[in-house]
C-alpha positions, 0 to 999 in steps of 0.5 A: 492065145497068149494072155495079153496082160502077161506079155510085155513086148519090150522084154522080147526086143534087144535094146537099140544101140545108142548114138554113143555106142561103140561097135566092138567087132572083137567082142561080137566075133567072140559071141558068135562062137556061140554057134559051136556050143549048146550054151554060152554064159556071159558073166560079168558085174553091173555096168559091164555092158553085157546087154549092149554087147549081146544086142550087136548080134541083132545086126548079124545075119542070123535069127535071134530071140531076145528075152530080158528077165526081171524078178517077176519072171520067176513065175513059171507061167510068165516065164513060159508065156514070154518064151513061147511068144519069143519063139513064135516071133522068130519061127512063124511056122511053129506049131500051137502045140506048146500053147495048147498045153499051156492054155489047158492048164490055164483052164484047169489051174493047179501046178503049172505043167512046165515039163510038158510045155517045155517038151512040146516046145522042144519037139516043135522047135526040132521040126520048125527050125530048118537044118543049117539054120542056127537060132540064137536064144538070148536070155538077158539078166538071168541072175533075176531068176531064183536059183532053185525055182521052176524057171531055172529048171525050165531053162535047164531042161530046154538047154539039155534037150534043145535041138543042135541048131538052137544055141542058148546064151545067158547073160548074168551077174552071178553064177547060174545054178542049172542042175545039168550045167556041170555035165555040159561043161564036162562035155565041152558044150559050154562057152563061158565069156567072163568080165575080163573079155567085156572090159574095154581094151586100150584100143577100144577106149581110144576109139570110144572117146575119139569116134563117139565122144569127140574127145581125142585122148593123149597117151597119158589120158589113155594110160590113166583110164586103162590103169584106174578103170580097167576097161569098165564100160560104165565108168568110161561113160561117167568120165565123159559125162563129167567132161560134159558138165557146165563146170568144165572139169579137166580130164584128171578132175573128171576121172577123179570125180568117179571116186568121190562119195558124192559122184554118180558112180558111188551112188550107182554102186551103193545102190546096185551092189553094196545095198544088195549085200548082207551086213557081214559082207558089207563089213568085210568089203570095208575093212579088207579094202586096205589090202592090195592083194587078199588071201584068206589068212591075210583077211582073217588077220586084219579082221580078227576072224576065221571065215574069210575063205568063205566070204572070198568064195562068195565074192568070187562066185557072185562077181562082186568086183573082185579079180581072181589073181591066181595062187590063192590071191584075190583083188578088188577092182581098182576103182571099187577099192577106192570107193570102199576105202573112202567109207573108213575113218582115218583111225580105222584105216590106220589100224587095219594098215598096221595089222596088215603090215604086221602080218606081211612082215611076219610072213616075209612080205617085206615090200607089202609090209613097207606099203602098209607101214607107210599107209599107217604113218608108222614111219620108224618101222617103215624106215628100219625095214627099208635099211634092210631091203635097200641094198638088194633093191639097188642091186636089182634096179628097183630105184624108183620104188625105193626112191618113192618109199624113202621120199614118204619118210619125214626128214627126222626119221631119214636123219636117224637112218644114214643108210637111207641117205646112201641109197638116195645117193645110189639112186641119183648116181645110177641115174647119172646125177652125180652131183646130187649123188655126192651131196647124199653120200656126204650127208650120209657120211656126216650123219654116220660120224655123228651117230658113230655108225661105222658100217654106215660110214663105210657104206657112204665113203664107198658111195662117194668113190663110186661116183668117181669110178663111174665118171672114171676119175680115179685120182679122187676115188683112191683116198676114199676107198682106202679109208673105207677099207680101213673101216671095213677091216674091223668088220665081220662083213667079208662081202663088204670088204670084197666089194671094196677090193673090187672098187680099188682094183677097178680104180687102179685099172683106171690109173693104168696099174693093171698088176696092182689091180690083179692083186686086189682082184685076188683078194676079192677071190680069197674073201669070197672063197673063190665063189662067183664074182661079177664079170664087169671088173675081170673083163675090163682088166682083160680088155685093158691088158689085151686079152680080147678073146677071153673078155669076149667069151665071158661077156657073151656068156654073161650077156646070154645070162642077162637076157634070161635074168635081166639086171635092172640097175644101170652099171655106167661104162660097165654094162655087159653089152657095151663092153662087148661092143667095144671088144667086137669093134676091136676085133672088126666085127662090125655087124655084131658091134653095132647090134650090141651097141644099139641094144646097150643104148636101148637098155640105157633109155629103158633104165633112164640112165643118161650115162649108159645111153651116152656110152651106148652112143659112143659104142655106136660111133665105133661100130660106124667107124668100122665101115671106114667110109664117108658114111661111117665117119659121118654117122660116127661123128653124129653119135659121138657128138650126141654122147658129148651132149649127154656128158655136158648135161650130166656135167661129167667131163671124163665121159668126153674122153672116149668120144674125143677118141672116136671123133679124132678118127672120124675127122682125122681119117677123112683128112680134117687134121685141124679138127682131129688135133683139137679134139685129141688135145681136149681128150688128152687133157681130160684123160691126164686130169683123171690119171688114165694113161691107157685111154690117152695112148688110144687117142695118140695112136689114132692121131698118129694114124691120121697124120700118116694117112695124110702123108705127114710122116714126121708128125705121125712118128711123134704121136705113134712113139708116145702111143707105143710107150704108153700102151707098153707101160699099161700092159696092153699088148693089143694097143702096143700091137696096133701102135707098132702096126701103124709104125710099120706102115710109117717105116714103109712109107719113108723107106726105113727098112732097118726099122721096118725089119725090127718092128715088123718082127715085134708086131707079128710076135705080139699078134701071134702070141695074143691071137690078133690075126684080125688086125691083118684079116679085116677092118678093126677099130684102130686099124687102117681103112684098107687092110690091103695096105698091110699086105706089103708088110706081110710080104716084106716079113716073109721075104726078110724071114721075120716071123715068116711062117706066121706071115705066110699063114696070114697071107694064106688066110687072105687068099694071097699066099702066091703073091710076090708083089702088091701095091698096098691096095686091092684093084676092084673092077665092075664090068657087069653094066657100066665099067668102073675101077677102084684102087682100094677105096678110091675110084679111078675117074675116067679121065685118068685113061688118057689113052683110049687104047690103054683102056681097051687093053685093059678090057681085053685082058679082063675079057681073057681073064685066066689066059695070057695073050701073045703080043701079036694076037693083041695087036691083031685085035686092037690095031687090025689095020696097022702095020706090025711094027707100028702096032707094036710101038702103039701097044707099048705106049698103051701098055705103059699108060695102062700100068700107070693107071693101075699102079700110079706109084710103080717105079719105072721098069718095076714088074706090075702087081696085076699084069703078067708079062712073060717074054711076049705074052701078057695077061692078068696075073692069076694071083693078083689081089684083084676083085672082079664082079664077073668072077664073084657073080659066077662064084655065087651062082655056082654055089647057089646051083649046088644048093638048088639041086637038093634044096631050092629054097635054101639056094634063094639068098645065094641067087639073090646076092649073085644076081644083085651083081648083074647091073647090066650086060658085060661091058655093055658100054662097049658093044662093038668089041667083038672079042668081048661079045662071047663073054657077054653072051655067056654071062647073060645066059648065066644070068637068065638061067639063075634068075629062072631058078630063083623064080622057081624057088620063090614060086615054090615058097609062094613068095609071089610078089618077089617071084613076079619081080624076078620074072619081069627082070628076066623078060626085060632082057629076054622077052622070049623066055617062055618059062618066065611067062609061065612062072609069071602067070603062076605068080599073078594067080597066086596073088589072086590076080587072075586077069593079069595071069591070063594077060601074061599068056596073051603077051607070051603068045604074041611075042612068040608068034612075032619073034619065031612064028611059033605057039606057046608049049603045051604046058604053057597053054595047059596052065592058061586053061587051068587058071581060066577055068578056075576063075570061071 
């Protein structure tokens, strides 16, 4: 039997979970992976909850042997005795053979025969552990064993020869020196779980405090714990204990107390970690604690020694709260580092920081050097380095870091470094704090003049000018830029002069002088020797001179580059995505314009730039405007008003001009002319004060368009004339084309054919020369709400031979080249489900059909779309009981009433644009600008059917779009019109076939829920569709709902019996049996 005095039973029992222990399924599942390995090693420093995590295995459905080790277990007899006892507890049928060998030694004494005992145990385990019965052996605190003692060798032999279903788990603070460990690692038989996996995740920290400690963490508190404690379990527990103390510590105080030299954590680390280390290791830890990242060279320099690599290896191997950061870098656990630094005196710390700074600067690690100079209170050295680094940091968007560093400098140091004042101005400007920015730049200017620092003075003047450029206030920027340029002319810095020329070019562009802007841009290229230039300015020149396609290509390339290499500084109205969004809006690309506007707005938020965010809202407003409907105008108004709120907060009135431009359209195009005029006037006043003629012309064209849409041509004429003149003076052919387009609509509305002939020729020449086809092909930002209003202009041009070939090309792109007549709107008809009719965007109310027969006549033409009907045939169908002469009379009345509804503005006796009349034959014009939902439904289904033959999954979106048009049966509100019944049956059959194919494709894709919905929709319209029942059974079975699948079969069988007296087809019954047997 086992010597009772050697067996301590508590060492063989896993610790019981405490009341406040949080279950951690993530970690438990990771530990359960030990089933697939011979050996699992869990290595982490003290306080990381190794024992607690492993004790969770006791609650799993497996057999577990637990053995907690201490220093006394280095005795092989004690070790083997407890080990054997643990196995007997887990395997009651285990033979006594190992015990007999141990007892024989106990009688004879001498060297413990541990090899024989271990081998006997291995043999008996192979017989006693049932097959497919994993047994876990957990040895806790293995670091207590001597690395070269017999107990380690026993463990090594047991691991190497144990049966496959015995899985050994070792928990240790330090690496385990088992002789054959490397062999098992090479064979992939070792699972290693490191400290980082035992650390609490943010989600676990939140759950621990909320569910176990009864303390709901705020987002800020949770972030503080994650950053400061790095998930260290014991530190989390001590924070909670600090919160429980009688003095009622705040959360921040409870965390701060961990770092104090009188705190529990300090005492724990001192006792458990530092006191266990040799003196040279303790000295190393103290002195190198000033370093945020350690390398051997850095540590050697700070310590004036040459053995740091060996010590770093020791720290890593022994898990002494260091983290391998990769590439030869090592760092301390944050809290551990704080505790170490408190052991240094101020003089010691500053001396160490000075040496660290010198090393970093010598090795080109500028940011690290700044940190250490500041920590050493060496402010002149830090300031000198920051003047060199600052410009690049501003360019890379490192604004908060730079501000923090400069803010740590004393005032007298700052006063002697004017570039640092300029950098503070840059930081304020890029955060849209323009008044503060001007203050810093002016301070920099003053100090530069006193110190006679010419480069710094030029930099300060350039900064002031940038404020006026960012706020698009060109009048105030010009003088500053000219002085800065004159100062730069005497310097060798070509790049500074190039940047000043760029700013002057941009300012001239804002003043509406694009040709002069191009001259300065040419100087930029010369100074940079045709090297790469920033995209923003060339693009803005292209934008304001109507070269939209070139600008779009440049911006798309730049946007792609910035997605790979993000620009981390805000660029006001020059943001790539926001410039791109505006051009896309000009081109009528609504979805892309919205996508880039939203992405640009999010970028503004991420950069904490209210200015960029405001511009983003305006560009979103433009994208909403492209919808040209009530929803679009309402959302555009919201976005532009939000931008104005930002403008008021920033105190940048110039920012309101573009918002006023957008609001003018959002209000004016809806008919609210008073509000439109008010915002237009405000916008023009601000634009004039800033000297921006281009944006003023943009506001004027929108206001003129709003008057024209409100049928006030006299007022429209003045606004549009000024807009045309303004755009022409600014050299913007796109703006001029838009203004002339609206003028052409004005001349058509007023019947002024002479002016229309003149201006349509100019308009089409501009569009053809510059690629502005989109103005006629889709809704654009400055174009009319309905592009079909432009079709009569193209017909007029073709008829009067004004650029007729180009006009013909545009008509062909619209699919309307066969047209001869057009009322200026498209007729849209819904026949699937409820009957509805639209003239352009305006829905025709039912009351306009004052005569029932007029509506019937139109529906008859729709049902015979593509055919012409003889008048007698029409009369027979609509007036079958009436005498021939009376029927003809009523037909003429109905025909006139119908045409009045379709074309209320048509002149009497003029031919209809929609109804064809050939003698006594009538029908819909085949070339008419008429959209029929039924025709579109057939087109989409035909497209889907072609795809279905080769790739059913690819056909899915086409079927969905087509079937979405089927809102009900054809002319379902008129069931008694016999002449419509054939078309109704044909379209219903098309719907059922297409829906069945869609369901097949969805089933093939295993999109079960959607497939079931489609099948249900089929059965609503045809409850005898047996294929739909089969597909529905598959969909239910695919969702795991066997009962519903079987119920669907019963429903199918009952329906078929009731309707036709037949049984389901064999394939349906076979599917039923398969589902039934699979579930059984």
